[in-house]
C-alpha positions in Angstrom: 300.1 -10.2 178.3 300.7 -6.9 178.3 303.6 -4.7 180.0 301.9 -4.1 183.4 300.9 -8.2 184.1 304.6 -8.8 183.2 306.0 -6.6 185.5 303.6 -7.3 188.3 303.8 -11.0 187.7 307.6 -10.5 188.0 307.8 -8.1 191.1 311.0 -7.7 193.1 312.3 -10.8 192.6 312.8 -10.4 189.0 311.0 -11.3 185.8 312.5 -14.4 184.4 309.4 -16.7 185.0 306.7 -14.3 184.9 305.0 -15.8 181.8 303.0 -18.3 184.1 300.1 -16.5 183.1 297.7 -13.6 184.7 295.0 -15.3 186.4 293.7 -12.7 188.8 290.6 -10.9 189.0 291.5 -8.2 191.6 289.3 -10.6 194.7 286.2 -10.0 192.8 283.5 -12.8 192.8 282.5 -13.8 188.9 281.9 -16.3 186.5 283.8 -16.6 183.3 282.2 -17.7 180.2 284.2 -18.7 177.1 282.9 -17.4 173.5 285.3 -18.4 170.7 288.7 -17.2 172.1 286.9 -14.1 173.8 286.3 -14.3 177.8 283.4 -12.7 179.3 283.4 -11.7 182.9 279.8 -11.7 184.1 278.8 -10.0 187.7 276.0 -12.3 189.4 273.8 -9.7 189.9 272.4 -8.3 186.7 271.4 -4.4 186.2 268.0 -3.3 185.4 266.1 -0.5 183.8 263.2 1.1 185.3 260.9 -1.2 183.3 262.6 -4.5 184.7 264.8 -4.9 181.5 268.4 -5.8 182.1 271.1 -3.4 181.2 274.0 -5.1 180.2 277.3 -3.4 178.9 279.6 -5.5 176.9 282.9 -4.2 176.7 286.0 -5.6 175.0 289.6 -5.3 176.1 293.2 -6.7 176.3 293.6 -9.2 179.6 295.9 -7.3 181.7 293.3 -4.1 181.9 291.4 -7.0 183.7 293.2 -9.6 185.3 297.0 -8.6 185.8 298.3 -10.5 189.0 298.4 -7.4 191.1 296.3 -4.3 190.0 294.3 -3.5 187.1 291.7 -0.9 186.4 289.0 -3.4 185.3 287.7 -4.8 188.4 287.9 -1.3 190.2 285.8 0.2 187.2 283.4 -2.5 186.9 282.4 -2.5 190.6 282.4 1.4 190.6 280.4 1.7 187.7 277.6 -0.7 188.8 276.9 0.6 191.9 276.1 4.1 190.1 274.8 3.1 187.1 272.6 0.3 187.7 274.0 -1.8 185.0 275.9 -4.8 184.6 279.7 -4.1 183.3 280.9 -7.9 181.4 284.6 -7.5 180.5 285.3 -9.4 177.1 288.8 -10.0 176.8 289.9 -12.1 173.6 293.1 -13.6 173.8 293.7 -11.9 170.3 292.8 -8.7 171.5 291.3 -6.4 168.8 292.2 -8.8 166.2 289.3 -11.2 167.4 286.8 -8.2 166.6 288.7 -7.6 163.0 288.3 -11.2 162.2 284.9 -11.3 163.3 284.4 -8.4 160.8 285.8 -9.8 158.0 283.6 -12.5 158.6 280.5 -10.7 158.6 279.8 -11.4 162.3 278.6 -9.1 164.6 281.3 -7.7 167.4 279.0 -9.2 170.2 280.1 -6.0 172.3 279.2 -2.4 173.0 282.7 -0.7 173.1 286.3 -1.5 173.1 288.9 0.0 175.4 292.7 -0.3 174.4 293.1 1.2 171.0 296.0 3.2 169.7 296.2 5.0 166.3 298.3 2.5 164.7 295.4 -0.3 165.6 293.0 2.0 164.1 295.0 2.5 160.6 295.0 -1.2 160.6 291.1 -1.9 161.2 290.4 1.0 158.7 293.0 -0.8 156.3 291.5 -4.2 156.5 287.6 -3.8 156.9 285.2 -2.4 154.5 282.6 -1.7 156.6 282.7 0.3 160.0 283.7 -1.3 163.2 283.3 1.7 165.2 281.2 4.8 165.2 281.6 8.2 165.9 281.6 9.0 169.9 278.7 11.5 170.2 277.3 13.1 173.2 280.1 13.3 175.6 279.8 16.0 178.0 283.4 15.7 179.4 285.3 15.3 175.5 286.7 18.9 176.2 288.8 17.7 179.0 290.9 15.4 176.8 294.4 16.8 176.0 294.4 17.7 172.6 297.8 16.6 171.8 296.6 13.1 172.6 293.5 12.9 170.2 294.1 10.6 167.5 291.0 9.4 165.4 290.0 12.5 163.0 286.7 10.6 162.6 286.2 10.9 166.2 285.7 7.5 167.2 288.3 6.5 169.5 288.6 8.9 172.6 291.6 8.8 174.5 291.5 7.6 178.2 295.2 7.5 179.1 298.7 7.6 177.6 302.2 6.4 177.7 305.9 7.3 176.8 308.2 5.3 175.1 311.8 5.8 176.5 314.7 4.2 177.6 315.9 2.6 180.8 319.0 2.1 181.7 321.2 0.6 184.6 323.6 2.8 186.2 325.1 -0.1 187.9 326.1 -2.0 184.6 329.9 -2.9 184.3 332.1 -0.9 186.6 328.5 0.6 188.1 329.0 4.5 186.8 327.1 3.8 183.0 325.1 6.5 181.5 322.6 6.3 178.9 323.3 8.7 175.8 321.2 12.0 175.6 320.7 12.0 171.7 320.0 9.3 169.1 322.9 10.0 167.5 324.9 9.4 170.8 323.5 5.6 170.6 325.9 5.0 167.7 329.0 5.6 169.6 331.3 2.7 169.9 330.7 3.0 173.8 327.5 1.8 173.6 327.9 -1.1 171.1 325.7 -3.7 172.4 324.5 -2.2 174.8 320.5 -1.5 173.6 317.5 -3.8 173.6 315.0 -3.0 171.4 311.6 -4.4 170.0 310.5 -5.8 166.6 307.9 -2.7 165.1 306.3 -5.5 163.2 305.3 -7.5 165.9 305.7 -5.2 168.9 303.7 -1.8 170.1 306.8 -0.4 172.0 308.9 -1.6 169.0 306.8 0.5 166.5 306.5 3.5 168.6 310.2 3.5 169.0 310.5 2.9 165.2 308.3 6.2 164.7 310.2 7.9 166.6 313.3 7.6 164.7 311.5 8.2 161.7 310.6 11.9 163.5 314.3 12.1 164.4 315.9 11.2 161.1 313.4 11.8 158.4 311.5 9.1 156.2 315.0 9.6 153.9 317.3 8.9 157.1 315.9 6.2 159.8 316.8 3.0 157.7 320.4 4.4 157.3 320.0 5.0 160.8 318.8 1.8 161.7 321.6 0.3 159.7 323.9 2.2 162.0 322.2 0.6 164.9 322.6 -2.6 163.4 326.5 -1.7 163.0 326.8 -0.9 166.7 325.1 -4.3 167.9 321.5 -3.1 168.8 319.8 -6.3 169.9 316.3 -6.5 168.5 313.9 -9.2 170.2 310.1 -10.2 169.2 308.2 -8.2 171.7 308.5 -6.2 175.1 308.5 -8.8 177.7 311.5 -10.8 175.8 313.7 -7.6 175.6 312.4 -6.4 179.1 313.2 -10.2 180.7 316.9 -10.1 178.7 317.5 -6.4 180.4 316.5 -7.7 183.9 318.6 -10.7 183.7 321.5 -8.4 182.9 322.0 -8.6 179.3 322.5 -5.2 178.5 322.4 -2.0 180.4 319.7 -0.3 178.1 316.2 -1.3 177.0 313.3 0.4 175.1 310.4 0.5 177.4 308.3 3.0 179.3 309.0 6.5 181.4 306.5 4.8 184.0 309.1 2.3 185.0 310.2 3.8 188.2 306.6 3.2 189.6 306.8 -0.1 189.5 310.4 -0.6 190.6 309.3 1.6 193.7 306.5 -0.5 194.5 308.6 -3.4 194.4 311.5 -1.7 196.6 313.9 -2.4 193.7 317.2 -0.6 193.4 316.1 2.7 191.7 319.6 3.1 189.9 318.6 -0.2 187.7 315.9 1.9 186.5 316.7 5.4 185.2 314.8 7.1 182.5 316.1 8.6 179.5 314.5 10.8 177.0 316.7 10.9 174.0 316.7 14.4 172.3 314.5 15.5 175.5 311.7 13.8 173.8 309.4 10.7 174.0 307.0 9.0 171.5 303.5 9.5 173.0 301.3 6.4 172.6 297.6 7.3 173.9 294.8 4.2 174.3 291.5 5.0 173.3 288.2 3.5 173.8 285.6 3.4 170.7 281.7 2.4 170.6 281.2 -0.5 168.1 278.9 0.5 165.0 276.7 -2.8 166.1 276.4 -1.8 169.6 273.4 -3.2 171.5 273.4 -0.5 174.2 274.8 2.8 172.8 273.5 4.9 174.8 275.2 3.2 177.8 278.5 3.0 176.2 278.5 6.9 176.1 277.7 7.1 179.5 280.6 4.7 180.5 283.0 6.8 178.3 281.8 9.8 180.1 282.5 7.8 183.6 285.8 6.9 182.1 286.6 10.8 181.7 285.8 11.7 185.2 288.7 13.3 187.0 288.9 10.7 189.8 288.4 7.5 187.5 291.3 9.0 185.3 293.6 9.1 188.3 292.4 5.7 189.6 293.3 4.4 186.0 296.7 6.3 185.7 297.5 4.4 188.9 296.2 0.9 188.2 297.8 0.9 184.6 300.8 2.7 185.3 300.0 5.3 182.8 299.3 9.1 182.5 295.7 10.4 182.3 294.4 11.6 178.9 292.7 14.6 180.8 293.9 17.9 181.9 291.6 17.5 185.1 292.8 14.5 187.0 295.0 14.5 190.0 297.7 12.1 190.4 298.7 10.8 193.9 302.1 12.2 194.9 303.7 9.1 195.4 302.9 8.1 191.7 303.5 11.4 190.5 307.2 11.5 191.8 308.0 8.6 189.9 305.9 8.4 187.0 308.6 11.0 184.3 306.9 12.8 181.4 309.0 14.3 178.6 310.2 17.5 178.2 308.5 17.3 174.6 306.1 14.5 173.2 306.3 13.3 170.0 303.5 11.3 168.2 301.9 10.9 164.6 298.9 12.0 163.3 296.4 9.0 162.1 296.4 10.4 158.5 300.2 10.0 158.6 299.9 6.6 159.7 297.6 5.7 157.4 299.5 6.6 154.2 302.7 5.3 155.8 302.8 2.9 158.7 303.0 -0.3 156.5 305.4 1.1 154.2 307.7 2.2 157.1 307.7 -0.9 158.7 307.5 -3.3 155.7 310.8 -1.2 154.7 312.5 -1.7 157.6 311.9 -5.3 157.9 313.7 -6.0 154.5 316.5 -3.6 155.3 317.3 -4.8 158.8 316.8 -8.3 157.9 319.0 -7.9 154.9 322.1 -6.1 157.1 
């Protein structure tokens, strides 16, 4: 379950019981069929071509993009796309996400989908490292590709096209302790003794947010200095938990005043009527790590032309705004206009930091392996 479904399940009453499951489908009537560990959401009315043949677009994605307990982009995208393009959109949500398609590729089995929504640069590096045959093909013929913010493009081969982005930052609780807690402004400030035991982070070998925070420390301290920095963090009693859900649950339960999370945290807090003082955002060094999500057509897609139509549809200004609000991320394009109430609480950093695909391809596994060895041994 991703960050959005966790917070929506938790609501204003806290986050301690959220992992009961994400079963909502936005009220849309649909049937579900299981295929291996992939779940397809299938509409009851088939789209057809002029010749009477059905046009079905199968899109793989992560579960909460479709069925978070409250709001998800998936049902709205399905209804809107089908109403205009006379086609059926089937969401495929394997429990293991993109790993499901990597495993099929390793077995020489067809992907069984036309498009994947929810890639990031780190996933793409892993895919290219593990598979000899191309899993995705270049996204060609998009009329709105120039609307994508250039700094968000993470695939030099042009397969993955960004559709939204999040920023990894600190979230902190001003009411902690005596009620006057203030987070440090820099990475070095985290090492001060007054912040001993104050930070909850995630394991970068098992968590996307944890990996993004690790990459930000590498940018801040360099390849020669980041392990020493993490050794100092450990000496200052940083708590590294398995994933984002674990750390945010601990934060919400008051176990520490700071957590590595997302700069859109106040959007959830405002929706739930929570005390905004418990959801303050800190951009260390006036920066945050940008982690754009992308979509890419499968190399063996049965309906590649329809996949291109859907990708162009995803980049429309009004669709970009809708995805941002429902997925609680920022648009990937320069043309989207966010609602005022969303823009008020979704904070962007003065400076975004991110690593290119090429740099990640050559270094990511070495960085994370070295972190795991050194952090575990300290």
